N, C-alpha and C positions, 0 to 999 in steps of 0.2 A: 672345411676350406675348401672352396671349389675351384678348379682351374677356370681361368678366364682365358679365352681364345681370341678376344677383342682386338689386343695388341696395344691397348692403353696402359698407362704407368708404368713404362719403360724404366728397366734397373739400370744404371751404367754398370753394376757391377757383374752382368752378364754379356758384355759387349763382345768379349772374346770368344765365349760359347757361342754365342748368335752367329759370329761370321764363320766359325767351324759349320752350323748349320747350312750356311749358305753354300758353301764347299760341296757338302754333299747332296743336297736338296735341290740344287739345280736353279738356273734363273728364275723360274716360275714357283720355285718352292713347291713343288708336287712331288708326292712320293710316287714309288713305283707300285705296280698292282701287286695285291696281298695272295699270300699263299696260306688258307686257312686250315687249321686242323683242331680236334678236341681230343682229349682222353678221357672223357666221361664227366669231367667237372665243368670246365670253362672253356670257351673259344680262344683259340691262340692263333697270332698270325707272325710265321717264321718266315723272314725275309734277310738275308744279310746285308742287303742295299739300305735297310732303314734304322733309324734310331728308334730304341725301343724304350718304353716307360715301365718299369717293373715295380710291383709292390709284392711282397710276402710277408705273412703273419705269423705270430706263435701261434699255437694249437689253442691254446686258453683264451685267446683274444677274441674280440667281436668287433668289427668295423663300427665307426662312429653313428653310421645311419642303422646298423642294427640295433645299436643301443637306444638309439632314440626313439625306435619304433617300440621297444620293450617299455621305455619309459611311457610313451603316451598311451599304450595300453592299458598301464597301470593306473595312470592318472584317471580314466576313461571308467575304469572299472568300478563295481560297487564297493565303497571302502569297508563295508561289514564284510566283505567275501576275500579282501586282500589277506596273503601270508604276509606277516611283519617280516619275516626272515628274507623272503623274496625282495620286497621292497629295501630293506637293509643292504642286501646284495648288491641290487642295483646302484643303489646310491655310492657304495663302496667303488663299485667298478668306475662310476663317472668322476669321483674325485681322485682316485689312484691311476687312473689308466687301467683298461681292462684285462684281467688275468695277474698273472704273477710277475709279469713286466720284467723278466730275467735281464733283457738286453740293457737296462737300465744300469746293471752293474759293469763298472770299468773294465774288469777283466774280459768279461763277455763281448762288451762292445768293441773292445781292442781285437779280439779275435776275429769278430764278423768283419771289421774294418780290414785287418791284413788279409783276410782271405779274398774282399773285395778286390783290393790291390795287387794280390798276388798275380792274376791270371791278365792284369790290364797290359795289352799290348800283344799278347799272344792268342786268347780265344775270343778278346772283345775289346773295344775303346770305352775305358770308364770315363764318363762325361760328368755326372754328377752322381751324390749319394747323400743319404741321411739316414742314420740308425737311431731310431725312436725307441722307447720303452719296450714295446710290443711288437713292432714292425719295421720293416726295412723299404725304403725307396731307392730305387737305381735308374739313371738314364745310361744307357750303353749302346753302341754300335757292334754287334754280334759277328764273329768271323767263323762262329760253329753254332750247332744246334741251340736255340734257345732253352728248350727243355733240359738239356743236359748242361748248360751253363749253370741254372738256376738250382738244379739238382746236385751239382758238386758243392756250391755255396752252403745249400741247407743240410748235406749230408756230413761235411765234415763239423760245422759248427754245431749242429744238433747232437752229434756223438759226443763234442768236447763239452758242451754244456750240459749233457746227462752226465757225462763222468763225473763232474765236478759239481754236482746238484747241491750234496751233502756239505762238501768242504765249504762251497760260498754261501750256502744257506739261500740259494736261488729260489726255493719254494716251486718248484717244476711238479706238477700233479702228472702222475702216469708215466708211460715211458715214449711221449711223443714230445717233442721240441717245436717242430712247425707244424703249421696247418698244411693240409694236403693240396698241392698245386699252388698258381699263383696269379696274379692278375697283370696282364699288360696291354699296352696300347702302343702302336706305332705312330710316330710324329709327322703329322700330315704336311706341315710348311714350318719356314722359318720363326714366324710368330707363335705358332704352337710348341715349338722348340725352346723359345725363350720364357714361355710362361710356365712351361714344365720345370724347367731349371729353377725358375722364382718358386714356384710352388715346392719342391724338394726343400729348396733351403729355408724356405718360411716355415716349414711344420714345425719345428720346436717352438717357434716365436708364437705361432697360432696356438699351441698346447699350453703356453704359459710356463715353458721350461728354461726360455732364457729372455732376454729383451730384444737383442740383435741376433741374427742368423750367425755372424760370424764368430759369436761367442760359444756356440754349440762345438764340442769337442770332436764329436762322431759324425760329421759332415764336411764336404768338399767347400761350403761356403766359408770356413776358415781360412783357405789358402787364398781368397780374393783374388785381386788381378793378377797374381802369380799363379794362377790356377794350371795354365798351360804347361808350366814346368814341373808343376809338383803333383798332379794328378787329375787335375781339372782341364781335361783335354779331350779333344774328339779325334777322329780318324785323320790321318794325313793323307 
């Protein structure tokens, strides 16, 4: 599901968060100049004045784009030379969500959600979030270093999940829960803000996990129009 920045198809559910974006992005909706850095994996923009769209994934997961690439290569390859076990594994990934998907376990998802909410208002403002079976989307405005915020989320939840791997039968392979690093994108303007919130909330719908965004328990979408009081809020 790609993010459309055209501004079409506005969702009334996000009017409150949209006005919050206008407060911080200014009349012209332009973001301030970026400060870029890299830790050897991905480029990051760290700026306390910006809203940040962040995605981080489980260690055994694959992005949809990578899975599609693998499947296309299999289709284009010589059928007589395909490894049946490889084909079966790719199809299993496609049907069940790539990897062990430990975040679909209610206790793991609950711990992840509580961790996101714990520092809301202290180290960042948590605007929107969605916990998927093998990855997490958030939209925040940080008041601390972005890398430290994400590391705190991953460190605590990763240790907890590994410690309860056998008890909850999560099927986590090896001793790593999260994939190294994370993906972030700063919000450019008010329309971009609105589209990112909608993208985050519609993720479980697009994946066929629920019919309406509000039905997904591990998402800010379920707070609806009362989000400003219950956690779906931006900086004041």
